[in-house]
C-alpha positions in Angstrom: 116.1 86.3 140.1 113.7 85.2 137.4 110.6 87.3 138.2 107.7 89.1 136.6 109.0 91.0 133.6 111.5 88.4 132.6 108.9 85.7 132.5 106.5 87.9 130.4 109.2 88.8 128.0 110.3 85.1 127.7 106.7 84.0 127.3 106.1 86.6 124.6 109.2 85.5 122.8 108.4 81.9 123.1 104.9 82.5 121.5 106.5 84.5 118.7 109.3 82.0 118.2 106.8 79.2 117.9 104.6 81.1 115.5 107.5 82.1 113.3 109.4 78.8 113.6 112.6 80.7 114.4 114.1 78.3 116.9 117.6 79.7 116.5 116.6 83.0 118.0 114.7 81.6 120.9 117.7 81.8 123.2 118.1 85.5 123.0 119.8 87.5 125.7 116.7 88.7 127.5 118.6 90.0 130.6 117.4 90.1 134.2 114.5 92.4 133.9 113.5 91.7 137.4 110.5 93.2 139.2 109.2 95.7 136.6 105.6 95.0 137.7 106.4 96.6 141.0 106.1 99.8 139.0 102.5 99.0 138.3 100.7 97.7 135.2 100.8 101.0 133.4 104.6 101.2 133.5 105.0 97.6 132.4 102.7 98.1 129.5 104.6 101.2 128.3 108.0 99.4 128.5 106.7 96.3 126.9 105.0 98.1 124.0 108.3 99.9 123.1 110.3 96.7 123.5 108.1 94.4 121.5 106.6 96.8 118.8 109.2 95.8 116.1 108.3 92.1 116.3 104.6 92.9 116.2 105.0 95.3 113.2 107.2 92.9 111.3 104.9 89.9 111.9 101.8 91.9 110.8 103.7 93.0 107.6 104.5 89.3 106.9 100.9 88.1 107.3 99.9 90.7 104.5 102.4 89.3 102.0 102.4 86.1 99.9 98.8 86.2 98.9 99.5 85.9 95.1 102.3 85.1 92.8 100.8 86.5 89.6 98.3 89.2 88.6 95.9 86.9 86.7 93.5 84.9 88.7 93.3 81.1 88.2 90.7 79.8 85.7 87.8 77.9 86.9 89.0 74.9 89.1 92.6 76.0 88.5 94.6 75.8 91.8 97.9 76.1 93.5 99.2 75.1 96.9 102.3 76.8 98.1 104.6 77.2 101.1 105.8 80.8 101.5 108.5 82.2 103.8 108.5 85.9 104.4 111.1 88.1 106.1 110.3 91.6 107.3 113.2 94.0 107.8 113.2 96.1 111.0 114.3 99.7 110.3 117.3 100.9 112.1 115.3 103.6 113.9 113.1 100.8 115.4 116.0 98.7 116.8 116.4 101.0 119.9 114.2 103.2 122.0 114.9 106.0 124.5 113.5 105.4 128.0 114.0 109.1 128.9 111.3 110.0 126.3 108.7 107.7 127.9 106.3 108.9 130.6 106.3 106.5 133.6 104.3 106.6 136.8 107.0 105.3 139.0 109.8 103.8 137.0 113.0 105.9 136.4 116.4 105.5 134.9 118.8 104.3 137.6 122.0 103.9 135.7 123.4 103.3 132.2 122.3 104.6 128.9 118.7 105.8 128.3 118.9 104.3 124.8 118.0 100.6 125.0 117.6 97.9 122.3 114.2 96.7 121.3 113.6 93.0 120.8 115.0 93.4 117.3 118.1 95.3 118.5 121.5 94.5 119.9 121.9 91.6 122.3 123.6 93.8 124.9 121.8 96.3 127.1 123.2 98.7 129.7 119.9 100.4 130.8 118.9 99.9 134.4 115.5 101.0 135.5 114.0 101.0 139.0 111.8 102.6 141.6 113.1 104.7 144.5 111.4 105.4 147.9 112.2 107.3 151.1 113.2 104.9 153.9 111.0 105.7 156.9 113.8 104.9 159.3 116.7 106.7 157.8 114.9 109.4 155.8 117.2 108.6 152.9 116.0 107.9 149.3 116.8 104.2 148.4 116.2 101.9 145.5 113.1 99.7 146.2 113.8 97.6 143.1 116.0 97.8 140.0 116.3 95.7 136.8 118.2 95.7 133.6 116.1 96.1 130.4 116.6 92.9 128.4 118.8 92.9 125.3 117.4 92.2 121.9 117.7 89.2 119.7 120.6 90.7 117.7 118.6 89.9 114.6 116.8 92.9 112.9 114.5 90.6 110.9 111.1 89.0 111.5 110.7 85.7 109.6 107.4 83.8 109.2 106.3 80.8 107.2 102.8 80.4 105.5 101.1 77.6 103.7 98.0 78.3 101.6 95.8 77.0 98.8 94.1 79.0 96.0 91.4 77.8 93.7 89.7 79.5 90.7 85.9 79.9 90.7 84.1 82.0 88.1 84.4 85.3 86.3 88.2 85.5 86.6 88.0 85.2 90.4 89.8 82.9 92.7 89.8 82.5 96.5 92.7 81.7 98.9 92.6 79.9 102.2 95.2 79.9 104.9 94.5 77.6 107.8 96.4 76.0 110.7 94.2 74.3 113.3 95.1 75.0 116.9 98.1 73.0 117.6 99.3 72.2 121.2 103.0 72.2 121.9 103.0 70.2 125.1 106.6 70.4 126.2 106.4 74.2 126.6 102.7 74.5 127.3 101.8 76.5 124.3 99.5 76.5 121.3 99.1 78.4 118.0 96.5 78.6 115.3 95.8 80.6 112.1 93.0 81.4 109.7 93.1 83.5 106.5 90.8 84.2 103.6 91.6 86.1 100.4 89.9 86.8 97.1 91.4 88.1 93.8 89.3 89.4 90.8 90.4 90.3 87.3 89.0 93.6 86.1 90.1 93.5 82.5 86.7 92.1 81.7 85.0 95.2 83.0 87.3 97.7 81.2 86.6 99.0 77.7 89.0 97.2 75.5 90.3 95.3 78.6 90.4 92.0 76.9 93.0 93.1 74.4 95.2 94.9 76.9 98.8 93.4 77.0 98.7 93.1 80.7 96.4 91.5 83.4 94.8 93.9 85.9 93.3 92.6 89.2 92.3 93.6 92.7 92.9 91.5 95.7 91.8 91.4 99.4 93.3 89.3 102.2 92.6 88.9 105.9 94.6 86.8 108.3 94.0 86.1 112.0 96.7 84.5 114.1 96.3 83.4 117.7 98.7 81.9 120.2 99.2 81.4 123.9 101.9 80.1 126.2 101.8 79.3 129.9 104.5 80.3 132.4 104.9 80.6 136.2 105.7 83.8 138.0 106.3 83.1 141.8 106.4 85.8 144.4 109.6 87.0 145.9 110.6 85.7 149.3 112.8 87.0 152.1 112.9 87.8 155.7 111.7 91.3 155.0 108.8 90.3 152.9 105.3 89.4 154.0 103.3 87.1 151.6 99.6 86.8 152.6 98.8 84.5 149.6 98.8 80.7 149.1 100.4 79.2 146.0 97.0 78.7 144.4 96.7 82.5 143.9 99.2 82.3 141.0 97.6 79.5 139.0 96.3 80.3 135.5 99.1 82.6 134.5 99.9 82.8 130.8 100.4 85.0 127.8 98.1 85.4 124.8 99.0 87.0 121.5 96.6 87.7 118.7 97.3 89.4 115.4 94.8 90.4 112.7 96.1 91.6 109.4 94.2 93.1 106.4 95.4 94.1 102.9 93.8 95.4 99.7 96.0 95.4 96.5 95.9 96.6 92.9 98.0 94.3 90.7 99.3 94.6 87.2 101.2 91.8 85.5 102.0 89.7 82.5 101.7 85.9 82.2 104.2 84.3 79.8 104.7 80.6 79.0 107.2 80.0 81.8 107.3 83.1 83.9 104.9 85.7 85.2 105.9 89.1 86.4 103.8 91.6 88.4 103.8 94.7 90.4 101.4 97.1 92.2 100.3 99.1 95.1 98.3 98.2 98.1 97.0 99.3 101.5 97.6 97.2 104.7 96.9 97.3 108.3 97.6 95.0 111.3 96.8 94.9 115.0 98.6 92.8 117.6 97.1 92.4 121.1 99.2 90.9 123.9 97.6 90.0 127.3 98.6 88.2 130.4 95.6 86.4 132.1 95.9 85.4 135.7 97.1 87.0 138.9 100.8 88.1 139.3 102.7 89.0 142.5 104.4 92.3 143.0 106.5 93.5 145.9 105.5 96.8 147.6 106.3 98.8 150.7 104.2 97.5 153.5 102.0 100.3 154.9 101.9 98.5 158.2 105.6 98.2 158.5 106.8 98.3 162.2 110.5 97.5 162.9 109.6 97.0 166.6 107.2 94.1 165.9 108.0 90.5 165.1 104.6 89.9 163.5 104.9 88.7 159.9 102.3 91.3 158.6 104.5 94.2 159.9 107.6 93.4 157.7 109.1 96.1 155.6 107.7 94.8 152.3 104.5 93.0 151.3 103.4 90.9 148.3 100.4 92.2 146.4 98.4 90.7 143.6 97.7 92.3 140.1 95.2 90.7 137.8 96.0 90.5 134.0 98.6 93.3 134.2 99.6 93.4 130.5 97.0 94.6 128.0 98.7 95.9 124.9 97.3 96.8 121.4 100.0 97.5 118.9 99.0 99.0 115.6 101.2 98.0 112.6 103.4 100.7 111.1 102.7 99.8 107.5 100.0 101.5 105.4 100.8 102.1 101.8 102.9 99.4 100.2 104.4 98.9 96.7 105.5 95.5 95.5 107.0 93.6 92.6 107.3 89.9 92.1 107.8 87.0 89.6 106.8 83.4 89.3 108.6 80.6 87.4 106.5 77.7 86.2 108.0 74.3 85.2 105.2 71.8 84.5 103.2 71.9 87.7 106.1 73.3 89.8 105.8 76.9 91.0 108.7 78.9 92.3 108.0 82.5 93.2 109.6 85.6 94.8 108.4 89.1 95.7 109.6 92.2 97.4 107.4 94.7 99.3 108.5 98.3 99.9 107.0 100.0 103.0 107.9 101.1 106.5 108.7 97.5 107.3 109.8 96.2 103.9 109.7 92.4 103.4 110.8 89.7 101.0 108.8 86.6 100.3 109.8 83.4 98.5 107.5 80.4 97.8 107.4 77.0 96.3 104.5 74.8 95.4 102.6 73.2 92.7 99.6 74.2 90.6 97.4 73.8 87.5 95.9 76.5 85.2 
């Protein structure tokens, strides 16, 4: 049955797939994760954070790359416009997580392996979670609900595209703008938008003898904010043993919102030659991804008014309850210190670039565009 957690995972993946333009991975084996919200919002947040962290970490790392393709800033009114494609690599240690190490309020391992794939892990999962309760009639412990944790995408990489423009101003300084206006994707009721701003400043001019140094030295700052949302529908369970006191309008306004903010500061050293520029350096980066689910969501619980001798609907064994905005995650990126190297090939106004960043989530970036000065 497609219920709470499965829709939230599918909604999150849809938002991420839209933002990353990775259509081929959209049809991942998410599994029948069933009624995880029956365990309460706290347990759902714990499980989702561990499952989704690799995607959030990789996406944040990607937003902090591709800001520059040489050390030297553009001259006044010099510019370039480029399309970049970044791919973050998810470490092996982040492709699985152990549910037995997590502290849940009600959820517990029902069967299978406690080691389950994250969204970047293997497509197959054998981990079944659930909630048990003592049946008031038999006195026996029974499973109230159980579900399989979804498998991963089977793809331990996080790709993302980026388009940006850089223009030189004064004093060996240039500014970079990344911007995607909010775009609605009507067929799947979703939207995405992005804004980023960066500045690079050459410091040779401020160093004693800096103008005769054989290399260019610069510092760079970049900030990117990405936002997205997707709508989806989670209906309450139904059955002869379930009492639902709500009308369908209770579940309107459901959706998933994801926002990522990424910041980086870099020190760059490079050399610009007639046809090629090479550079390297060190930087500091951070990112934060928040995932929320506005709206009301149905959960199934044991009915405190259960009376097997009564035929009244409100005395059935189970009851539908409502939880408002159950998911509220804030995932901090794993990357801090980063080292990078890169090169740019210039043929007339054509610019082709490539770079590699070494960090907890290492990433590769390639770009193509055109520019002047």
